[in-house]
C-alpha positions as CSV (number, residue, x, y, z in Angstrom):
1,M,0.0,0.0,0.0
2,P,1.4,3.5,-0.8
3,V,2.5,5.8,2.0
4,L,2.3,9.5,2.3
5,V,5.5,11.0,3.9
6,S,4.9,14.4,5.4
7,T,8.0,16.4,6.4
8,K,8.2,19.7,8.3
9,V,11.5,21.5,8.2
10,K,11.5,24.4,10.7
11,G,13.9,27.2,9.8
12,Q,14.3,26.1,6.2
13,T,14.6,28.8,3.6
14,R,13.7,28.8,-0.1
15,E,17.4,28.9,-1.0
16,G,18.1,26.0,1.4
17,Y,15.2,23.9,0.0
18,D,16.2,24.6,-3.6
19,G,19.8,23.6,-2.8
20,V,18.7,20.3,-1.4
21,L,16.3,19.7,-4.3
22,T,19.0,20.5,-6.8
23,A,21.3,18.0,-5.2
24,V,18.7,15.1,-5.2
25,R,16.3,15.9,-8.0
26,E,17.7,13.3,-10.5
27,T,18.1,10.6,-7.9
28,I,14.5,10.8,-6.7
29,K,13.1,10.6,-10.2
30,I,14.6,7.1,-10.6
31,A,14.3,5.9,-7.0
32,P,12.6,2.6,-6.7
33,G,9.1,3.1,-5.2
34,F,9.0,6.9,-5.7
35,I,5.6,8.3,-6.9
36,L,5.5,12.1,-6.3
37,H,7.1,15.0,-4.4
38,C,5.8,18.5,-3.7
39,A,6.6,21.2,-1.2
40,H,5.7,24.7,-0.1
41,P,6.8,27.3,2.4
42,A,4.7,28.0,5.5
43,E,5.3,30.3,8.5
44,E,9.0,29.8,9.5
45,E,9.1,26.3,8.0
46,W,8.8,24.3,4.8
47,L,6.3,21.5,4.3
48,L,7.1,18.6,2.0
49,Y,5.0,15.7,0.8
50,E,6.0,12.6,-0.9
51,V,4.2,9.5,-2.0
52,W,6.1,6.2,-2.1
53,D,5.3,2.6,-2.6
54,S,6.5,1.9,0.9
55,K,8.0,3.5,4.0
56,D,11.1,1.4,3.6
57,A,11.7,2.8,0.1
58,A,11.2,6.3,1.3
59,D,13.5,6.0,4.3
60,K,16.3,4.3,2.3
61,W,16.3,7.1,-0.3
62,F,16.1,9.8,2.4
63,A,19.0,8.4,4.4
64,Q,21.2,7.9,1.3
65,Y,20.5,11.2,-0.6
66,V,18.8,13.8,1.6
67,V,20.5,13.5,4.9
68,P,24.0,14.3,3.5
69,N,22.6,17.5,1.9
70,I,20.6,18.9,4.8
71,P,21.9,22.3,5.9
72,K,23.4,22.3,9.4
73,G,21.1,23.0,12.2
74,L,17.9,21.8,10.4
75,H,16.1,18.7,11.7
76,P,13.3,17.5,9.4
77,K,10.3,16.0,11.2
78,R,8.9,13.1,9.2
79,S,5.5,11.4,9.6
80,Y,3.9,8.6,7.7
81,Q,0.4,7.8,6.7
82,E,-0.6,4.6,4.8
83,L,-2.9,5.7,2.0
84,H,-6.3,4.2,1.4
85,S,-6.3,5.2,-2.3
86,L,-4.1,6.9,-4.8
87,V,-5.1,8.0,-8.3
88,T,-2.3,8.7,-10.8
89,V,-2.1,9.5,-14.5
90,E,-0.8,6.6,-16.6
């Protein structure tokens, strides 16, 4: 069952988010189990959402590619929700 990964990054800036995304963009596109990524700024934080085939696939990619690129002092808070349904364009 697909899983929604919601991430809050308190203190993240647009430049910081864009820098991480630039570093990992090509790897996420081809990551096994990846379905979608989107993000937006909120008050003093950034909110990111991803859909993956599994929590394990999401965590493996995050640990390998995102963690080494997180700006110092930031601590992403991730939560997971198993999805009941998911509709995609084929």
